[in-house]
N, C-alpha and C positions, 0 to 999 in steps of 0.2 A: 504493500500500500504506500509506503514512503517513496518508493521509486516513482509511482504514479503521481504523487503529490509534487515531487520535484519536477517532473515533466510539465505538469499543469502550470507551476510557477514559472518555469522557463518560457512557456508560451506567452504568459501575461507580462513577464518582466525579463526580456531576453538579456539584459545587461546587469542584472542584479548580482550583488556580491555574494559569493559562496558562503562567507561567514554569516551574513544576515539570514540567508536561507537556512543554514544549519541551526542558528540560534532560534529563529522563528519556529521551525519545525519541532525543535526540542520542547519549547514551551507549549506549542499547539497540541502535541501528543500528551504532554503532562496534564493539560487541562482536559483533554478528551477522556483521560483515564480517571478523573475524579469521580468516585462513586457517588451516586445520587443526583447527578445533573439531569435536569428534565430535557434539555436540548444541548447535547455536546456540540462544540463548534464544528461547522461543516466546511467543505472545500471553499464554498463561496465566501464564508466568513473569514477564512484564512487569506484569501485573495484581497478582500476588503481591508483586512488588518495590515497586510503588507503594503498596500497602497498608502495607508495612513503613516506607517513607519517610514516609508521612503520619503514622504513629504515633510517629515519632522526629524531632523538630526538629533535633537535632544531625546526623542523617544528611542532612537537606536541605541544611544548611550544607556538609557534606562533599561533597555532590553539586556544589555551586557551586565549591568548591575544586578538584575534579577537572576540571571544565570549564575552569577558569582555568590548569590545568597545575600546581597546587600539590600535588596528590595524583595518583598514577598509577593507583590502583585504586579503582573506585567503591565507595561505602559499601554494605554489605549485599549484596555481589555474589553471595553464595552462593544468593540467591533466583533469580538469573538463570542461573547456571552450576551445573548439578546433577552434572556428570561431573567426577570428581577430576582426570582428565587435562586437561580444559578449564581447570580452576582453575590447575593447574600451568602450562599454556600462557599464561594471562593473567598470572601472576606473572612468568614469564620475559620476556614481552613488556613488562611494566611496568618490569622491571629494565633492559632494553635502552633504553627510552625515557628513563630517568634519567641515562644515561651521556652 
């Protein structure tokens, strides 16, 4: 499935940096694996999120901080999680991880 996602990303963003793709996919799959999500992020939401990340250099830096464990919630996560209950679940999960 990850190979398919990479090909889809390449179609939408032919010149995207490999590091950004790797980082974004890492977070995308971590979010998809959170137990209890009503609507896990879809391919469409991944593409939307990457569009926002590419438009915002600060968000790309925050993405790296998230992967290093300096931030517990990924930047612009609202593009990935559309359901309010899922956002609350992510926030609770992030709070537990900080303790």
